[in-house]
C-alpha positions as CSV (number, residue, x, y, z in Angstrom):
1,M,-26.0,-13.6,-3.5
2,S,-23.2,-11.8,-5.2
3,R,-23.5,-10.5,-8.7
4,T,-21.3,-12.0,-11.4
5,P,-20.1,-9.9,-14.3
6,S,-22.5,-10.1,-17.2
7,S,-21.8,-9.9,-20.9
8,P,-22.3,-6.5,-22.5
9,Q,-25.9,-5.7,-23.0
10,P,-27.2,-4.3,-26.3
11,A,-27.8,-0.6,-26.3
12,V,-31.4,0.4,-25.4
13,P,-32.8,3.4,-27.5
14,G,-33.0,6.5,-25.4
15,V,-30.8,5.0,-22.6
16,S,-27.6,6.6,-21.3
17,G,-25.3,4.5,-19.2
18,F,-22.4,5.9,-17.1
19,R,-19.6,7.3,-19.1
20,G,-16.4,9.3,-18.5
21,P,-13.7,9.4,-15.8
22,D,-16.2,9.3,-12.9
23,R,-17.7,6.0,-13.9
24,P,-17.4,3.5,-11.0
25,R,-15.4,0.3,-11.7
26,D,-17.2,-3.0,-12.0
27,E,-15.4,-4.3,-8.9
28,D,-16.8,-1.4,-6.8
29,Y,-20.3,-2.7,-7.5
30,L,-19.3,-6.3,-7.0
31,H,-18.4,-5.8,-3.4
32,C,-22.2,-5.5,-2.6
33,I,-23.4,-9.0,-1.8
34,H,-27.1,-7.9,-1.4
35,C,-27.3,-9.2,2.1
36,G,-29.6,-6.4,3.3
37,L,-27.8,-5.6,6.5
38,C,-27.7,-2.0,5.4
39,L,-31.4,-1.6,5.1
40,N,-32.4,-0.7,8.6
41,H,-29.4,1.7,8.9
42,C,-30.6,3.7,5.9
43,P,-32.7,6.7,6.9
44,T,-34.8,6.8,3.7
45,Y,-35.4,3.1,3.8
46,R,-36.5,3.3,7.4
47,L,-38.9,6.1,6.6
48,W,-40.5,4.7,3.4
49,G,-39.6,0.9,3.3
50,L,-38.9,1.1,-0.4
51,E,-36.1,-1.1,-1.8
52,A,-35.3,1.6,-4.4
53,D,-34.5,4.0,-1.6
54,S,-32.1,1.6,0.2
55,P,-28.4,1.4,-0.4
56,R,-28.8,-2.1,-1.9
57,G,-31.6,-0.9,-4.2
58,R,-29.7,2.2,-5.3
59,I,-26.6,0.2,-6.1
60,R,-28.7,-2.2,-8.2
61,Q,-30.1,0.8,-10.1
62,M,-26.6,2.1,-10.7
63,V,-25.6,-1.3,-12.2
64,L,-28.6,-1.3,-14.5
65,V,-28.0,2.2,-15.7
66,D,-24.3,1.3,-16.2
67,E,-25.3,-1.7,-18.3
68,G,-27.8,0.3,-20.4
69,R,-30.8,-1.6,-19.1
70,L,-32.3,1.3,-17.1
71,P,-32.7,4.9,-18.4
72,L,-30.7,7.5,-16.7
73,G,-33.9,9.4,-16.3
74,D,-36.3,11.0,-13.8
75,S,-36.9,7.9,-11.6
76,F,-33.2,7.0,-11.2
77,V,-32.3,10.7,-10.5
78,K,-35.1,10.9,-7.9
79,H,-33.9,7.9,-5.9
80,I,-30.2,9.0,-6.0
81,D,-31.2,12.6,-5.0
82,Q,-33.2,11.3,-2.1
83,C,-30.1,9.6,-0.6
84,L,-28.6,11.7,2.3
85,D,-25.1,10.3,1.6
86,C,-24.8,9.8,5.4
87,R,-22.8,6.6,4.8
88,A,-24.4,4.7,7.7
89,C,-24.7,1.8,5.3
90,E,-20.9,1.7,5.2
91,T,-20.7,1.1,8.9
92,A,-23.2,-1.7,8.7
93,C,-21.8,-3.4,5.5
94,P,-19.9,-6.6,6.2
95,A,-18.4,-6.5,2.7
96,G,-16.8,-3.0,3.0
97,V,-18.8,-1.4,0.1
98,E,-17.7,2.2,-0.3
99,Y,-21.2,3.4,-0.9
100,G,-20.3,7.1,-0.5
101,K,-17.9,6.8,-3.5
102,L,-20.6,5.0,-5.5
103,V,-23.4,7.5,-4.9
104,E,-21.1,10.5,-5.6
105,G,-20.0,8.8,-8.8
106,A,-23.6,8.3,-9.8
107,R,-24.4,12.0,-9.1
108,A,-21.4,13.0,-11.2
109,Q,-22.9,11.0,-14.1
110,I,-26.3,12.6,-13.5
111,E,-24.6,16.0,-13.6
112,Q,-23.0,15.2,-17.0
113,N,-25.8,13.2,-18.7
114,Y,-29.2,14.4,-17.3
115,R,-30.9,17.6,-18.0
116,R,-32.6,18.9,-14.9
117,P,-35.5,21.3,-15.0
118,L,-34.4,24.9,-15.6
119,P,-35.0,26.3,-12.1
120,S,-32.9,23.5,-10.6
121,R,-30.1,24.0,-13.2
122,V,-30.0,27.7,-12.5
123,A,-30.0,27.2,-8.7
124,R,-27.3,24.5,-8.8
125,S,-25.1,26.6,-11.1
126,L,-25.4,29.7,-8.9
127,V,-24.6,27.8,-5.7
128,Y,-22.0,25.3,-6.7
129,R,-20.2,27.2,-9.6
130,H,-20.7,30.9,-8.9
131,L,-21.0,31.2,-5.1
132,L,-19.2,28.6,-2.9
133,P,-15.8,28.9,-4.7
134,Y,-15.7,32.7,-4.1
135,P,-15.3,34.0,-0.5
136,R,-16.2,37.6,-1.4
137,R,-19.5,36.5,-3.0
138,I,-20.3,34.4,0.1
139,A,-19.7,37.4,2.3
140,A,-21.9,39.6,0.0
141,V,-24.8,37.1,0.1
142,A,-24.4,36.7,3.9
143,R,-24.7,40.5,4.4
144,V,-28.0,40.4,2.5
145,A,-29.2,37.5,4.6
146,R,-28.1,39.3,7.8
147,F,-30.1,42.4,6.9
148,Y,-33.1,40.1,6.3
149,Q,-32.7,38.6,9.8
150,R,-31.9,41.8,11.7
151,S,-34.1,44.4,10.0
152,G,-37.4,42.9,11.0
153,L,-38.1,41.5,7.5
154,Q,-37.7,38.0,8.8
155,T,-40.3,38.5,11.5
156,L,-42.7,40.2,9.0
157,A,-42.2,37.4,6.5
158,R,-43.0,34.8,9.1
159,R,-46.1,36.5,10.5
160,S,-47.5,37.5,7.2
161,G,-47.8,34.0,5.8
162,L,-45.8,34.9,2.7
163,L,-43.3,32.2,3.3
164,G,-46.0,29.6,3.5
165,L,-47.5,30.8,0.2
166,L,-44.1,30.5,-1.4
167,G,-43.6,27.1,0.1
168,L,-40.5,28.3,2.1
169,A,-41.9,28.2,5.6
170,D,-40.1,25.0,6.7
171,S,-36.8,25.5,4.9
172,E,-36.6,29.1,6.2
173,K,-36.6,27.8,9.8
174,L,-33.4,26.0,9.0
175,M,-31.6,29.0,7.6
176,P,-28.3,29.6,9.5
177,R,-28.1,32.8,11.6
178,I,-25.5,35.2,10.1
179,E,-22.8,36.5,12.5
180,N,-22.2,40.2,13.1
181,E,-18.5,39.8,12.1
182,F,-17.2,37.3,9.6
183,F,-14.2,35.1,10.1
184,F,-12.7,36.1,6.7
185,S,-10.9,38.9,8.5
186,Q,-8.9,36.3,10.5
187,L,-7.4,34.6,7.4
188,G,-3.6,35.0,7.4
189,R,-3.3,35.3,11.2
190,T,-1.3,33.2,13.5
191,F,-2.4,32.6,17.1
192,A,0.4,31.8,19.6
193,A,0.4,28.8,21.8
194,Q,-0.1,29.3,25.5
195,G,3.0,28.1,27.4
196,R,5.2,25.5,25.7
197,R,4.4,24.9,22.0
198,R,3.4,21.3,21.5
199,A,2.3,21.5,17.9
200,R,2.0,23.9,15.0
201,V,-1.4,23.4,13.2
202,A,-3.3,25.0,10.4
203,L,-7.0,25.7,10.8
204,F,-9.3,24.9,7.9
205,A,-12.1,27.6,8.1
206,G,-14.5,26.4,5.5
207,C,-17.0,28.5,3.6
208,I,-20.5,29.0,5.3
209,S,-18.8,28.5,8.7
210,Q,-17.0,31.8,8.1
211,V,-20.3,33.7,8.2
212,S,-22.4,31.5,10.4
213,F,-20.1,29.8,12.9
214,V,-17.5,32.4,13.8
215,E,-17.9,31.7,17.5
216,L,-17.2,28.0,16.9
217,H,-13.9,29.0,15.1
218,E,-13.0,31.3,17.9
219,A,-13.6,28.6,20.5
220,T,-11.6,26.2,18.5
221,I,-8.6,28.5,18.4
222,R,-8.9,29.2,22.2
223,V,-9.0,25.4,23.0
224,L,-6.1,24.6,20.7
225,T,-3.9,27.5,21.9
226,A,-4.7,26.7,25.5
227,N,-3.5,23.1,24.9
228,G,-0.1,24.2,23.5
229,C,-0.9,24.6,19.8
230,E,0.3,27.5,17.6
231,V,-2.7,28.0,15.2
232,V,-2.2,29.3,11.7
233,V,-5.2,30.3,9.6
234,P,-3.8,30.2,6.0
235,K,-4.9,33.2,3.9
236,N,-5.8,31.8,0.5
237,Q,-7.8,28.7,1.5
238,L,-11.2,28.1,-0.1
239,C,-14.3,26.0,0.4
240,C,-13.4,22.3,0.8
241,G,-15.6,21.3,-2.1
242,A,-17.7,18.8,-0.1
243,L,-21.1,20.3,-1.1
244,A,-20.1,20.3,-4.8
245,A,-18.7,16.8,-4.6
246,H,-21.8,15.4,-2.9
247,A,-23.9,17.1,-5.6
248,G,-21.9,15.5,-8.4
249,V,-20.2,18.8,-9.5
250,R,-16.8,17.1,-9.3
251,D,-15.0,19.5,-11.6
252,V,-15.6,22.4,-9.2
253,A,-14.7,20.1,-6.2
254,G,-11.5,19.2,-8.0
255,Q,-10.6,22.9,-8.6
256,L,-11.2,23.8,-5.0
257,A,-9.2,20.7,-3.8
258,R,-6.2,21.8,-6.0
259,A,-6.2,25.3,-4.5
260,N,-6.4,24.0,-0.9
261,L,-3.7,21.4,-1.5
262,D,-1.3,24.2,-2.7
263,V,-2.2,26.4,0.3
264,F,-1.9,23.8,3.1
265,L,1.1,21.9,1.7
266,S,3.1,25.1,1.2
267,E,4.1,25.2,4.9
268,D,5.2,22.7,7.4
269,F,2.3,21.9,9.8
270,D,2.0,19.1,12.3
271,A,-1.6,18.8,11.4
272,V,-4.4,20.5,9.5
273,I,-7.5,20.9,11.7
274,T,-11.2,21.2,10.9
275,N,-14.1,21.5,13.3
276,A,-16.5,20.4,10.6
277,A,-17.0,16.6,10.2
278,G,-18.5,17.0,6.7
279,C,-15.6,19.0,5.5
280,G,-13.1,16.7,7.1
281,S,-14.5,13.6,5.4
282,T,-14.0,15.2,2.0
283,L,-10.6,16.7,2.8
284,K,-9.4,13.3,3.8
285,E,-10.7,11.8,0.5
286,Y,-9.3,14.4,-1.9
287,Q,-7.5,11.6,-3.8
288,Q,-10.9,10.3,-5.0
289,L,-11.2,13.5,-7.1
290,F,-8.1,12.8,-9.2
291,P,-6.9,10.0,-11.4
292,P,-3.8,8.2,-10.1
293,D,-1.6,9.7,-12.8
294,D,-2.5,13.3,-11.7
295,P,0.1,15.0,-9.5
296,A,-2.7,16.2,-7.3
297,H,-3.5,12.5,-6.4
298,E,-0.1,12.1,-4.7
299,K,-0.5,15.5,-3.0
300,S,-3.8,14.4,-1.7
301,R,-2.2,11.3,-0.1
302,E,0.4,13.6,1.6
303,F,-2.4,15.9,2.8
304,R,-4.4,13.0,4.1
305,V,-1.7,12.1,6.5
306,K,-1.9,15.5,8.2
307,M,-5.7,16.0,8.1
308,R,-7.4,15.7,11.5
309,D,-10.8,16.4,12.9
310,V,-10.4,18.7,15.9
311,T,-11.8,16.0,18.3
312,E,-9.5,13.4,16.8
313,F,-6.5,15.7,17.2
314,L,-7.2,16.8,20.7
315,D,-7.8,13.2,21.8
316,E,-4.4,12.2,20.3
317,L,-2.5,15.2,21.7
318,G,-4.0,15.0,25.1
319,L,-5.7,17.9,27.0
320,I,-3.4,19.9,29.4
321,A,-5.5,23.1,29.8
322,P,-7.3,23.3,33.2
323,L,-11.0,22.5,32.9
324,G,-13.5,23.8,35.4
325,E,-16.6,22.0,36.6
326,L,-19.7,22.1,34.4
327,P,-22.5,20.4,36.4
328,M,-24.8,19.3,33.6
329,R,-26.2,16.2,31.8
330,V,-25.3,16.1,28.1
331,T,-26.0,13.7,25.3
332,Y,-23.9,13.2,22.2
333,Q,-25.2,13.0,18.6
334,D,-22.7,11.4,16.2
335,S,-22.1,13.5,13.1
336,C,-22.5,11.1,10.1
337,H,-19.3,12.0,8.3
338,L,-17.4,11.7,11.6
339,A,-18.8,8.4,12.7
340,H,-19.4,6.7,9.3
341,G,-17.1,8.6,7.0
342,Q,-14.1,9.0,9.2
343,K,-14.8,6.1,11.7
344,I,-14.3,8.4,14.7
345,R,-16.7,7.7,17.6
346,E,-14.8,7.5,20.9
347,A,-12.6,10.6,20.6
348,P,-15.4,13.1,21.1
349,R,-16.9,11.1,23.8
350,R,-13.6,10.9,25.7
351,L,-13.2,14.7,25.4
352,I,-16.8,15.2,26.8
353,R,-16.1,12.8,29.7
354,A,-12.9,14.8,30.5
355,V,-15.0,17.8,31.6
356,P,-15.5,17.7,35.4
357,G,-19.2,17.6,36.4
358,V,-20.5,16.5,33.0
359,E,-22.7,13.5,32.9
360,L,-22.8,11.9,29.5
361,T,-26.0,10.0,28.7
362,E,-26.1,8.2,25.4
363,M,-29.2,8.7,23.3
364,R,-30.9,6.1,21.2
365,L,-30.0,6.1,17.5
366,A,-27.1,8.5,18.3
367,D,-25.5,7.8,14.9
368,N,-28.7,8.1,12.8
369,C,-28.6,11.1,10.5
370,C,-30.3,14.3,12.0
371,G,-31.4,15.3,8.5
372,S,-29.0,18.1,7.8
373,A,-26.7,16.3,5.3
374,G,-25.1,19.3,3.6
375,V,-27.9,21.0,1.7
376,Y,-30.4,18.1,2.1
377,N,-32.5,20.1,4.5
378,V,-33.0,22.7,1.7
379,T,-33.5,20.3,-1.2
380,E,-35.5,17.6,0.7
381,T,-36.9,19.7,3.5
382,Q,-39.9,17.5,4.6
383,T,-37.8,14.4,4.8
384,S,-35.1,16.3,6.7
385,L,-37.7,17.5,9.2
386,E,-39.1,13.9,9.7
387,L,-35.6,12.7,10.5
388,L,-35.0,15.7,12.8
389,A,-38.3,14.9,14.7
390,E,-37.1,11.4,15.5
391,K,-33.6,12.7,16.5
392,M,-35.1,15.3,18.8
393,Q,-37.3,12.7,20.5
394,C,-34.3,10.5,21.2
395,A,-32.4,13.5,22.6
396,A,-35.4,14.6,24.8
397,D,-35.7,11.1,26.2
398,T,-32.2,11.4,27.8
399,Q,-33.4,14.5,29.8
400,A,-30.1,16.1,28.9
401,Q,-29.8,19.9,29.2
402,V,-27.3,20.0,26.4
403,I,-26.9,18.2,23.1
404,V,-23.2,18.0,21.9
405,T,-22.2,17.2,18.4
406,A,-19.2,17.7,16.1
407,N,-20.3,19.4,12.8
408,P,-21.7,22.8,12.0
409,G,-24.5,21.4,9.9
410,C,-25.6,19.2,12.8
411,L,-25.4,22.2,15.1
412,L,-27.7,24.2,12.8
413,Q,-30.2,21.4,12.4
414,M,-30.4,20.5,16.0
415,R,-30.7,24.1,17.2
416,A,-33.6,24.4,14.8
417,G,-35.0,21.1,16.2
418,S,-34.7,22.4,19.8
419,E,-36.7,25.4,18.8
420,I,-39.3,23.6,16.7
421,H,-39.9,20.8,19.2
422,K,-39.6,23.1,22.3
423,T,-37.2,20.8,24.1
424,G,-35.3,23.7,25.7
425,Q,-32.0,22.0,25.1
426,R,-28.9,23.9,24.2
427,V,-26.8,22.5,21.3
428,L,-23.0,22.8,21.4
429,H,-20.0,21.6,19.5
430,V,-17.5,19.5,21.5
431,V,-14.9,22.3,21.4
432,E,-17.5,24.8,22.6
433,L,-18.1,22.6,25.6
434,L,-14.3,22.4,26.2
435,D,-14.1,26.2,25.8
436,Q,-16.8,26.7,28.4
437,A,-14.9,24.4,30.8
438,Q,-11.7,26.3,30.2
439,N,-13.6,29.6,31.0
440,A,-15.0,28.0,34.2
441,A,-11.5,27.0,35.3
442,L,-10.2,30.6,34.6
443,A,-13.1,32.1,36.5
444,S,-12.5,29.8,39.5
445,A,-8.8,30.6,39.6
446,T,-9.6,34.3,39.4
447,S,-12.1,34.1,42.2
448,R,-9.5,32.5,44.5
449,Q,-7.0,35.2,44.0
């Protein structure tokens, strides 16, 4: 039954309702008709069976806090923090509730009105305000992490039991492997199209991807150039702001968005390409970070027209590069912010099927969250691992040798899952699969000469 607008409620002592520019509008709440169709699509509700940890339950809590009838306190914050923001509920919702916008608005209000414990405040400030917006700081931290991984300290820490004593054993397993060379050195470069130029595109390189997924970026450039694209990697681009926006730190997300809008709209590109579904979802929704009267809001609309996930773009453009045979069975895991946020499901599957020799076997619960969800696998590690265990069982049931996905966070999570659960499955991005097929075609052509 739909909720009707209520008369203003009297203020409750000690209660803080939503205030400020990020406060959701009443009509945003009213779209929810409380039908419950979202419940079994919500990862946390499926795990715990608690109404308060379902999309419907969380929206109800937002309404009560907004009306001043529920404290913006520990309980509310806990239930909002435990949401993965995977947006599977949006796909299931018959009323078109934009749940992602609602939960991020609630988190913005928490950021403004709730005092977290000191360690949490310090960690959040360091990550969202003093690290992610600064490429040089990301590189410096990555060098330290790389030394830890390469020097033997990681092996020592794991064998000694120290990580277990510190409560870090599980989350450390999900730590991304730092590359030998960072992608920052490629910023400002242009990569020529092979053969006739069909498009001129800009590559969005992200933040963590530049230290942990360099090979993915290189594969993306090879696939794009082989299919007739000139690829520009703009020099002054920054983190997309997705992690900050999801955490409610919207002022930082807005600052990053303004900088990226200036960079990517300063030249004429046919498309702006990302290989990260999580980044792409936020990049396409930059207008939500700005009020309608802000010039950046209109810039965001212009930017949205050009923004493409790499699988979406290649599917639209059409593959022309020769693809060699890869005799293997693969299964595809939908990245949440590609399937639910951007509504892109078939494009990556069509690209996979285009590879000769590949047998695509669908897994159960392919569009259920793997548990990565930005930094969720760090902040809610045990829940993340429970979701990962279910996902890996679904992948193992297909007997596929390779799991293919479309987001660096999913790659990281499922590579860890393959190791933890001993499935022996490789995990690739869609463009990495295409890159391997291109290499196979080149090797075949060379052998015939």
